[in-house]
N, C-alpha and C positions, 0 to 999 in steps of 0.2 A: 911259748908256752908249750912244755907236752900237753894233752887231751886231759882227764881225772879218770880216770877206772872207775867210779863210781857216777861220773856224772847222768843225769836221769833225759841226757840228748846226746849221749856217744856218738853217735853215727856222724848228725848236725858238725861237735868241733871239729870230730877226723875229716870231713868234709870240704871245711873250712880248711883245717890243713892243709892238707894236699891240692888249699886252692894257694893257699901262697908259697908253693911248693911249685907253682908248675911255667912259671919263668926261667927255673933252674932244669928243667926239667929237660931243654932241647940241647944244651952240653951237657947232662951229669953232675950226675953230684956225688963224687966221691965218698964224700961222709959216711953216705949210709949206704954201696956199692953201690945206688944203683947209674947202665955206660951211660951216652948220649943214645934219645931213642928218635932225634925226629932232625936228618932220616938214620932209621933204626935200621943197625949192620945186621946181615946174617950171612954166618957162609955160605952154610949150605939147609936149604931143606926136602927135605924127602916127604911123598903123598903119595899112599897107593894104597887101589881098592881095586880089589879081583873076585869078585864073590860071582860068580855065570848068576845069580839070581840078578844084579845091579844093571842100570840099563849104562850105565855110567862105567867104564871097564878101563883102568888104567896105572901104569907104574911110572914119577916124575919130581924129574931131581930140580930144585932150585940151588944155583950157589951167586955166589954175588952179592943176592937180595936186600937190598934197597924199600923201605917204607918211609913213603912221605907221608906227614898229615894230620898224626898221633899227637903234636903237643892242641890243635884244635878242638881233640879232644874236652868232650862236657861231663865233666860226674853229675850222675844224674840221683843217687842215691854210694848210701857205706852203713853198713851195720855190724856190728858186733859183739859177737856170744860168749864174752871168758869161757861160763861153763864145759862146753861142747867139746874147746874151741874150735869155733870158727866167723868165717869171714865176709860178708859177704858187698859185690861192685859191681854195681848197672856205669858202662861210661856208652856213653854217644859221639863215632866216629864221620863229620859230617863228608869228611874227604879220605881215602887212602888211597893213598899211591904205592902201587906198588912195578917197581925195574927188577929187572931177574934175566942167567944165564938161564934157558933150560934143558935138557933134555924127556921127551914122554913120548910113549907107547903104550895104545892103547885102540877105545873104541866109546866113540862119544852117544849117545841114544844110535842111531843109526852110522852113523858115519867113521869110517876107523880115524885117530891122529897119530901122526904119526913124525919128528922134527926134533931137531935141533936148533938151537938161536940166540937173539931176544923174546921173554915177552914184557909186556906193556900189561899191567891191571892194574883198569881204575875203578875203583868202589864212590855210593855214596850213601850216608845214610845207612851206616852197621852202630846198627843194637847192641851190646858186647855183653855180655852177665858172668860177670867172674865167682865164685864158692871155691874160697878155696876150708881144709878144712883138715886139723890137724890134732897131734897131742900135742901135754907141759911137757920135757926137758928142764930137765937137770947142770950144767956146762958153769962152772967157776967158780958154786957156790946159789945161782944167781939162774929166776927162771922166764924159761925161753919157748917161745913160739915153733915147732915145728912142723912143716908144710909136711902134709900124708897123701894128697891125693887135691888135686884144681880139677874142676871144670868148671868148662864154658859154656854155654849156650851165644849163638847169633841169632840175629835175624838183620839181610842186610838189602838197602832197599834199590838199588840199581849198579850195572857193572857191566864197563867199558874193557875187554876183552880182546889183545894181540899176539897170534902168538909171529914175532918172522920165519923163514927159514921151514918151511914146518914142506915136508914130503918131498928134500935137498931139494930147496929151489925151487921147488915145481908154484908155475906163479899164478897161477889159473885154481891148482888144488887147494895151493895154497889158502890163495881171497873169496871160493869156494866156503870153504872151514871154521872160515875165523867169521863170512855172512856168517852161517849157518851155526856156531857157539851162539853169537851178539846175538838171536834172532832169539836164540830158545835157551839162552842166562841161566833161569828164573830153576827154571827143569835140573838144568845138570848142573845149578851151583844146588839141590835142597839135595840130589840125588847124591852127590861127594862129600854135601854138609856135615858129617858126621866126623867122617873125612879130617876133615878141615878143620872142625872142632878140638876133636884130641891131637893137633898140629900146635892150635895154638895155645892151647890149658895146659904141657909140654914147654913149652915158651914164657910163661905167664912163670908159671912154680919156676921156672930157673934164674926169672928176677926179681922175683920176688927173694923168696929160701933166707940169702944172704943179709938181707936184710936183719929178721927173725934171728938171722945166726950169729949177727956181730951186735944186733938191742938188746936185749935179755928187755921182758916186758916195763920192766919198772921202771924200765929205760923211757921208751918208747909210749908207757901210760905211767901215770904219779897213784898218788892211791890219794 
C-alpha cells in the first residue's frame, strides 16, 4: 500500500517501502521503469577535469562499465518536502566494485598518466547523500513531480584502484603508477570528487525521472 502524503512520518514509511522493493531491485522493476542495478551497466561514462589550478588534471572515458554491490546498499534516511517539492535520501554502500574499459590521459598530482585497457576499482563505505529538487507539472490532468536538479555529495571510506595497460603496456611504469595512485587515493579522490559527484547526480536523475514521469503524485502517495 502506498504511503499517505499527510503521514506525520512520511520518510519512515517511504524507507519501509524501499526496503520491501529491495529484493526486486537487483533484477529491475519494469513496472516502475527501473533497470537491473546489480550489476548496473553503463555504456559510457566520461570524467574530465582540465583546470590548470587542479593538482589532478585528466580526461577519462569508461565504456562497458559494470558496477557491482549496489543491492547491499543501506538506506539510512529519506525525507520529502511536498511544498518545495524535494526529496532527499542517504545511502551507504559497504562495497562497490567498478569494472570497465578505460582511456585516460592527464596528470595525477606530480605523476603523468596515460593508457587504455581494463580498469578495476574497489570502494568501501561509500556514503551518498542525494537531493532531488523540482516542480509540479500537469500530465493527462494528473500532477507529476518533475526532477529539475539532482545533487549528490559523496564520502568514500576506502579505495583500491587498478588500471591495466598504462603507458602502452610498460609494466614498470604501469606498476609504479598504480602503486602511487593507491598510496595517494584519498588526495586524488578529494581533488576529483566534484567531477564524480556531478556525473553520479546526472545518472541518478536519468534513473529516477522516469518513475515520476510515468506515475502521478496520487499514484505514489495516497491522500
